[in-house]
C-alpha positions in Angstrom: 48.8 -34.6 13.1 51.3 -31.9 13.9 50.5 -28.3 14.7 51.0 -27.1 11.1 48.6 -29.7 9.8 46.0 -28.7 12.3 46.4 -25.0 11.6 46.1 -25.7 7.8 43.0 -27.9 8.4 41.4 -25.2 10.6 42.0 -22.5 8.1 40.6 -24.7 5.3 37.5 -25.4 7.4 37.0 -21.7 8.2 37.3 -20.8 4.5 34.9 -23.6 3.5 32.3 -22.4 6.1 32.7 -18.8 4.8 32.1 -20.1 1.3 29.0 -22.0 2.4 27.6 -18.9 4.1 28.1 -16.9 0.9 26.5 -19.6 -1.2 23.5 -19.8 1.2 23.1 -16.0 1.1 23.1 -16.0 -2.7 20.6 -18.9 -2.8 18.4 -17.0 -0.4 18.3 -13.9 -2.6 17.6 -16.1 -5.7 14.7 -17.7 -3.9 13.4 -14.4 -2.7 13.5 -13.0 -6.3 11.6 -16.0 -7.6 8.9 -16.0 -4.8 8.4 -12.3 -4.2 6.0 -10.4 -6.3 7.4 -7.8 -8.7 8.1 -4.5 -7.1 5.9 -1.6 -8.3 7.3 1.3 -10.2 9.5 3.4 -7.8 7.1 6.5 -7.8 4.2 4.3 -6.8 6.1 2.0 -4.5 7.7 4.7 -2.4 4.4 6.5 -1.9 2.5 3.3 -1.0 5.2 2.3 1.5 5.1 5.7 3.2 1.3 5.6 3.4 1.5 2.0 4.8 4.2 3.0 7.4 2.1 6.0 8.5 -1.1 3.9 8.9 0.7 1.2 10.9 2.4 3.9 13.0 -1.0 5.3 13.9 -2.8 2.0 14.2 -0.3 0.4 16.7 -0.9 2.8 19.5 -4.7 3.0 18.9 -5.4 -0.8 18.4 -2.4 -2.5 20.0 -0.1 -5.1 18.6 -2.3 -8.1 19.1 -5.4 -6.6 17.6 -3.5 -5.1 14.7 -1.8 -8.4 14.1 -5.2 -10.2 13.8 -6.5 -7.5 11.5 -3.4 -7.7 9.3 -3.7 -11.5 9.1 -7.3 -11.3 8.0 -6.5 -8.7 5.4 -3.6 -10.8 4.1 -5.8 -13.9 3.8 -8.6 -11.8 2.2 -6.1 -10.4 -0.3 -4.8 -13.9 -1.1 -8.3 -15.2 -1.7 -9.1 -12.2 -3.9 -6.0 -12.8 -6.0 -6.7 -16.5 -6.4 -10.3 -15.8 -7.5 -9.2 -13.1 -9.9 -6.6 -15.5 -11.3 -9.2 -18.2 -11.8 -11.6 -15.8 -13.6 -8.9 -14.5 -16.0 -9.2 -16.3 -19.4 -6.0 -17.8 -20.7 
């Protein structure tokens, strides 16, 4: 191949990789929208986020990262179990 052919092939490969990156990003956001729970109403969600950020900001210096991580993991598992049990109890 001559230099022009190599330059064209290189630009084609760069364009294709950019296209694949964009397609991957779009697919990621689609999967995230499907998997993520619905966001609460803005007035409730903003307040809950600020409260959670404040609690974590206070808990990290007091408890430390490792202990807080274990506590958060237990709370997450407990919440998951509670949601499963509530879902099973709900009549269809």
